[in-house]
C-alpha positions as CSV (number, residue, x, y, z in Angstrom):
1,M,60.5,189.6,115.8
2,T,63.6,188.1,117.0
3,A,66.1,188.2,120.1
4,D,69.7,187.5,120.5
5,T,70.9,185.5,123.4
6,E,73.8,187.7,125.4
7,P,76.1,186.4,128.0
8,G,76.2,187.7,131.2
9,S,74.5,187.5,134.8
10,I,71.0,185.9,134.9
11,T,69.7,187.3,138.3
12,Q,66.7,190.3,137.4
13,A,64.6,188.0,135.0
14,W,61.1,189.0,135.1
15,S,59.6,186.7,137.6
16,P,55.6,187.0,138.1
17,W,55.9,183.8,140.6
18,R,57.1,186.7,143.3
19,A,54.3,188.9,143.2
20,D,51.2,188.7,145.6
21,D,48.9,187.9,142.9
22,V,50.7,185.9,139.9
23,Y,47.7,186.1,137.8
24,A,47.6,189.8,137.6
25,A,51.1,189.8,137.1
26,Y,50.4,187.2,134.0
27,Q,48.1,189.7,132.7
28,G,50.1,192.9,133.1
29,W,52.7,191.3,131.0
30,R,50.6,190.2,128.2
31,D,48.8,193.5,128.0
32,Q,52.4,195.2,127.7
33,H,54.2,192.9,125.5
34,G,51.6,190.3,123.9
35,Q,51.0,186.7,123.7
36,V,55.0,185.5,123.1
37,A,58.1,188.0,124.2
38,W,61.6,188.2,124.8
39,D,62.9,189.3,127.9
40,D,66.5,190.7,128.0
41,Q,67.1,189.8,132.0
42,A,66.2,186.4,131.7
43,Q,67.5,185.6,128.0
44,S,64.5,183.7,127.2
45,W,61.2,184.1,125.3
46,F,57.9,184.0,127.9
47,V,54.9,182.4,126.7
48,V,51.8,183.6,128.0
49,G,49.3,182.4,125.4
50,Y,47.4,179.1,124.9
51,R,47.9,178.8,121.7
52,A,51.7,179.4,121.1
53,A,52.0,177.3,124.8
54,R,50.7,174.2,123.3
55,E,52.3,174.5,120.2
56,V,55.3,174.6,122.0
57,L,54.2,171.5,124.3
58,V,53.6,169.8,121.2
59,G,55.6,170.2,118.8
60,R,58.8,168.5,117.2
61,D,62.3,170.0,117.8
62,W,61.9,171.2,121.5
63,S,63.9,169.7,123.8
64,S,63.2,169.1,127.6
65,D,66.9,168.8,128.6
66,P,67.9,172.1,130.6
67,M,71.3,171.3,130.1
68,S,70.6,171.4,126.2
69,S,70.7,175.5,126.9
70,D,73.7,177.9,127.5
71,V,71.3,180.3,129.7
72,I,70.3,177.5,131.8
73,R,73.7,176.0,132.4
74,R,75.4,179.3,133.2
75,M,71.8,179.9,135.6
76,L,73.2,177.0,137.5
77,E,76.7,177.6,137.7
78,E,75.6,181.1,139.3
79,Q,73.7,179.0,142.1
80,G,76.9,176.6,142.3
81,I,74.9,173.6,141.0
82,G,77.0,171.5,138.1
83,D,73.8,169.8,136.7
84,S,70.4,170.1,136.2
85,A,68.3,168.0,139.3
86,F,66.5,164.8,137.9
87,G,69.1,164.3,134.8
88,G,68.2,160.9,133.3
89,S,65.0,161.4,134.4
90,M,61.8,161.0,132.1
91,L,61.2,164.8,132.7
92,T,64.1,165.8,131.2
93,A,64.6,163.3,128.9
94,D,64.2,163.7,125.0
95,P,63.6,161.1,122.5
96,P,64.4,158.4,122.1
97,D,65.5,158.0,125.8
98,H,62.2,159.8,126.8
99,S,60.2,156.7,125.8
100,R,62.0,154.3,127.1
101,L,61.7,155.8,130.7
102,R,58.3,156.5,130.2
103,D,57.3,152.7,129.0
104,S,58.9,151.3,132.0
105,V,55.3,152.1,133.8
106,R,53.2,153.7,131.0
107,D,50.7,150.7,131.6
108,V,49.7,151.3,135.1
109,F,49.3,154.6,134.7
110,T,46.3,154.1,132.0
111,P,43.0,156.0,133.3
112,N,41.4,152.1,133.5
113,Y,44.0,151.0,135.5
114,V,44.0,153.7,138.0
115,S,40.0,153.8,138.4
116,A,40.9,149.7,139.8
117,L,43.1,151.7,142.7
118,A,40.0,153.9,143.8
119,P,39.0,151.3,146.4
120,G,42.2,152.0,148.1
121,I,42.7,155.2,147.8
122,E,39.0,156.0,149.5
123,A,39.9,154.3,152.1
124,I,43.8,156.2,152.6
125,A,41.2,159.3,152.2
126,A,39.0,157.8,154.9
127,D,41.7,157.6,157.5
128,T,43.1,160.9,156.7
129,I,40.1,163.1,156.8
130,D,37.1,161.2,158.8
131,S,39.4,161.0,162.3
132,L,39.1,165.1,162.0
133,P,37.0,166.0,164.6
134,T,33.9,168.6,164.2
135,G,34.1,171.8,165.3
136,Q,38.1,172.3,165.9
137,P,40.2,174.3,164.0
138,F,43.2,172.5,161.9
139,D,45.4,173.0,158.7
140,F,43.7,172.0,155.6
141,M,47.5,171.1,154.2
142,A,49.3,169.9,157.5
143,S,46.3,167.7,157.9
144,I,44.8,166.7,154.7
145,A,46.5,168.3,151.8
146,K,49.5,166.8,152.4
147,P,49.7,163.6,154.3
148,F,47.1,162.2,152.0
149,P,48.8,161.8,148.7
150,I,52.0,160.8,150.3
151,A,50.4,158.3,151.7
152,V,49.0,156.9,148.5
153,I,52.3,157.0,146.6
154,A,54.1,155.7,149.6
155,E,51.9,152.6,149.4
156,W,52.4,151.9,145.8
157,L,55.8,152.1,146.0
158,A,55.6,150.0,148.9
159,L,58.1,152.3,150.9
160,D,58.8,152.0,155.1
161,L,57.5,154.6,157.4
162,D,61.4,155.7,157.5
163,T,61.8,156.2,154.2
164,T,58.5,158.2,153.8
165,R,59.4,160.6,156.2
166,I,62.3,161.1,154.5
167,L,60.3,161.9,151.3
168,W,58.1,164.3,154.0
169,T,60.8,166.2,155.1
170,E,62.6,166.6,151.9
171,A,60.5,167.3,149.1
172,A,60.1,170.7,149.2
173,E,64.0,171.2,148.9
174,L,63.4,168.9,145.8
175,V,61.3,171.0,144.1
176,R,63.2,174.4,144.5
177,L,65.9,171.8,142.7
178,L,63.4,172.1,139.9
179,D,62.8,175.7,140.3
180,G,66.4,176.6,139.4
181,V,66.4,175.8,135.9
182,L,63.3,178.7,135.8
183,Q,63.6,181.3,138.6
184,P,67.1,182.9,138.6
185,G,68.3,184.7,141.3
186,Q,67.1,183.2,144.3
187,S,69.2,181.2,147.1
188,A,70.6,177.8,145.9
189,P,68.7,174.8,147.1
190,D,70.0,172.0,149.4
191,M,71.5,169.5,147.1
192,G,71.4,167.3,150.3
193,A,68.1,166.5,149.7
194,L,68.4,164.7,146.7
195,T,71.4,163.0,148.5
196,A,69.8,161.5,151.3
197,L,66.4,160.6,149.4
198,I,69.1,158.7,147.0
199,A,70.9,157.3,149.9
200,E,67.0,155.9,150.8
201,F,65.9,154.4,147.3
202,L,69.4,153.3,145.6
203,P,69.5,149.5,148.3
204,L,65.6,149.5,147.9
205,A,65.9,149.9,144.1
206,A,68.7,147.1,144.3
207,A,66.5,145.1,146.4
208,R,63.5,145.0,144.6
209,R,65.5,144.1,141.2
210,E,66.5,141.0,143.0
211,D,63.1,140.3,144.4
212,P,60.3,142.1,143.0
213,G,57.1,142.6,144.6
214,D,53.9,144.0,143.3
215,D,54.9,147.8,143.2
216,L,55.6,150.2,141.6
217,L,59.1,151.0,142.5
218,S,59.5,146.7,141.6
219,L,57.7,147.5,137.9
220,L,60.8,149.8,137.5
221,A,63.0,148.1,139.0
222,V,62.8,145.1,136.9
223,D,62.8,146.6,133.7
224,T,66.3,145.8,131.8
225,T,66.3,148.8,129.6
226,L,66.6,151.0,133.0
227,D,70.3,150.9,134.8
228,L,70.0,151.3,138.8
229,E,70.8,155.2,138.6
230,E,67.7,155.4,136.4
231,V,65.5,153.5,138.3
232,V,66.3,155.5,141.4
233,V,65.5,158.7,140.0
234,N,62.8,158.0,138.1
235,A,61.4,156.7,141.7
236,I,62.4,159.5,143.4
237,L,60.3,161.7,140.7
238,L,57.1,159.7,140.9
239,A,57.3,160.2,144.4
240,I,57.8,163.8,144.7
241,A,55.2,164.3,141.7
242,G,53.0,162.0,143.3
243,H,52.3,163.6,146.5
244,E,53.6,167.3,146.0
245,T,51.5,168.2,142.5
246,T,47.9,166.7,144.6
247,A,49.1,168.3,148.0
248,N,49.2,171.8,146.0
249,M,46.4,171.3,143.8
250,L,44.3,170.0,146.6
251,G,45.6,173.8,149.0
252,N,44.6,175.7,145.9
253,S,41.2,174.0,145.1
254,M,39.8,174.3,148.5
255,I,40.6,178.0,148.6
256,R,38.9,178.4,145.6
257,L,36.0,176.3,146.3
258,L,35.0,178.1,149.5
259,A,35.5,181.2,148.3
260,E,32.8,179.9,145.7
261,A,30.8,178.8,148.7
262,E,30.6,182.4,149.6
263,G,30.0,181.2,153.5
264,G,26.9,178.9,152.5
265,R,27.2,174.8,151.7
266,L,29.4,174.6,148.5
267,T,27.2,171.3,147.4
268,D,23.8,174.0,147.6
269,R,25.4,176.0,144.4
270,I,27.7,173.0,142.6
271,D,27.2,169.4,141.9
272,L,30.2,168.5,142.8
273,T,29.8,164.8,140.7
274,A,30.3,166.6,137.6
275,P,33.1,165.5,136.0
276,E,33.7,169.2,134.7
277,V,34.4,170.3,138.3
278,V,38.1,169.0,138.8
279,G,38.8,170.2,135.2
280,E,38.1,173.8,135.4
281,L,39.3,173.3,139.3
282,F,43.0,172.4,137.3
283,R,42.3,174.8,134.7
284,L,42.2,178.0,137.0
285,E,44.4,176.5,140.2
286,G,46.9,174.1,138.5
287,P,49.6,173.8,141.0
288,A,52.4,173.8,137.7
289,H,52.8,177.3,136.7
290,A,55.8,177.1,134.3
291,V,58.1,174.8,132.5
292,G,61.3,174.9,130.5
293,R,62.1,174.1,126.8
294,T,65.3,175.1,124.3
295,A,64.6,175.4,120.6
296,L,66.1,173.0,118.7
297,R,65.8,174.9,115.4
298,S,64.1,178.2,114.3
299,H,60.6,178.2,115.4
300,D,57.9,180.8,114.4
301,L,55.2,181.5,117.4
302,E,53.1,183.9,117.0
303,G,55.3,186.2,114.6
304,C,58.5,185.5,117.0
305,T,61.5,183.7,115.6
306,V,62.6,181.5,118.3
307,E,66.0,180.9,117.1
308,A,67.8,177.4,117.5
309,G,69.5,177.6,121.1
310,Q,67.2,179.8,122.6
311,R,65.4,179.1,125.7
312,V,61.2,179.4,126.3
313,V,59.4,180.1,129.5
314,V,56.3,178.3,129.0
315,A,53.7,180.0,131.6
316,I,51.0,177.4,131.1
317,A,49.1,179.1,134.2
318,A,48.9,181.9,132.3
319,A,47.8,180.0,129.0
320,N,45.0,178.7,130.9
321,R,43.5,181.9,131.9
322,D,44.1,183.3,127.8
323,P,41.1,185.9,127.3
324,D,41.1,185.1,123.6
325,I,40.5,181.2,124.3
326,F,38.5,181.2,127.7
327,D,35.7,183.7,128.3
328,D,35.5,185.2,131.5
329,P,38.8,183.6,132.1
330,D,39.2,184.3,136.1
331,S,35.8,182.7,136.7
332,F,34.8,179.3,138.0
333,R,32.6,177.5,135.3
334,I,31.6,174.0,134.9
335,D,30.2,175.2,131.3
336,R,33.1,175.6,129.1
337,T,31.8,173.0,126.8
338,E,33.3,174.5,123.9
339,A,36.4,175.7,125.5
340,P,39.8,173.3,124.5
341,G,41.5,171.2,127.1
342,H,43.7,173.2,130.0
343,L,47.7,173.0,130.2
344,S,47.7,172.4,133.8
345,L,49.0,168.5,133.4
346,G,51.0,169.1,130.3
347,F,50.6,168.3,126.9
348,G,51.8,166.0,124.2
349,R,54.6,163.6,125.1
350,H,55.6,165.6,128.6
351,R,51.8,165.2,129.4
352,C,51.9,164.1,132.9
353,L,52.1,160.8,133.6
354,G,50.1,160.4,136.6
355,A,47.2,162.8,135.2
356,A,44.5,160.1,135.9
357,L,46.1,159.6,139.4
358,A,46.0,163.7,140.3
359,R,42.4,164.0,139.0
360,L,41.3,160.7,140.8
361,E,43.1,161.6,144.4
362,T,41.9,165.4,144.0
363,D,38.5,164.7,143.3
364,T,38.4,161.7,146.3
365,A,39.9,164.2,149.0
366,L,37.7,166.8,147.8
367,R,34.4,165.2,148.1
368,R,35.3,164.0,151.3
369,V,36.4,167.2,152.8
370,L,33.3,168.7,151.4
371,D,31.1,166.6,152.7
372,R,31.9,167.6,156.0
373,D,30.7,171.4,155.4
374,P,34.3,173.0,156.1
375,I,34.5,177.1,156.2
376,L,37.8,179.3,156.5
377,V,38.6,180.3,159.7
378,G,41.7,182.6,159.0
379,A,43.1,183.8,155.6
380,P,45.3,181.5,154.1
381,G,49.0,181.6,154.0
382,T,51.2,183.1,152.0
383,H,51.9,180.9,148.7
384,R,55.1,178.3,148.6
385,P,58.2,180.6,146.9
386,S,57.8,178.4,144.0
387,V,57.3,178.3,140.0
388,I,57.2,174.6,139.5
389,L,54.4,173.9,141.7
390,R,52.7,176.7,143.6
391,G,50.3,176.5,146.9
392,P,49.4,177.8,150.1
393,Q,51.4,177.0,152.8
394,T,48.7,176.7,155.5
395,V,44.8,176.5,154.7
396,P,42.9,177.1,158.3
397,M,39.6,175.2,158.7
398,V,36.9,173.7,160.4
399,F,34.7,171.1,160.0
400,R,31.0,172.0,160.6
401,A,29.3,168.6,160.0
402,P,30.9,165.3,161.6
């Protein structure tokens, strides 16, 4: 099976992310089209199967640069965007630049290094969570899920309060900039969000290059293999990824765990100290739903021929629930000892640099919240209209224990 890329406007692509039940949309596509299928309107291949998704993510001769695809360039032009957001960042770079950019901070994102941050992260979690009163309703997203991870990454980057506030304000719009390479037919995002953060980070990066401190931004700034523009764009990427991913992960996880509790106390049913808990939550509720790649040569995926230059959208959230790989894929189970690892944090050379940090933050916050015996006091709000990072806009809760 092959497909030819045809020119034209790209406006009515298959868009499961707009569905009320995105996972039902993934399964419906799988049932109708199989694990890998071409979509004429998107002029792209969609991958919903685990094996094919992993093959694309780990394989050679795939580009992560959105501008390597004619389809993406036309799509961005239709949205009035001349270049991809975060161009020159480790997110969109291919080798050898990708290795150069990641190497600048690779050593401080190892599991051993991140584990040493645990006491500081625990203290931030305590400041965020313990001050909330018992018996009074609050929005979990606004009170915990968002402020906790942004406080962690702001502390590590040594950002002042004004810069942190701008990061908080503009982060959602910056995520929409990334969505533009996956979800056509939406309103153009506000490029002013990126401009505002660049204006904040540029003088900070220049100052840290001259007078570095013991912080993550300084570590980037003193790397002589990076020019100042690369320092800035990668610092902003780390800042956004460092809190948006965890915030949405916490929201998704809290809804899932409270549903699993069925009105009782979750700790009576699940051993939350088991390391498999967070892993299963990432498989089921990981906020990153899709990534894009461009074929640099012809590939065979599940009997489909992807030609050089064609675009592939890997629906990693769908792959994580592939019934050919995961028994009872929609259920929360921590006994999946024979199942392969989830893809929510990527795979291969573009595996999430902050994977260990994301797991630590998620585990730390969830345990502290669940110790206070939370319950939902209303229906969670609708999910953010995002492909890159999907999570609830509100989660109304109350703590039943101090």
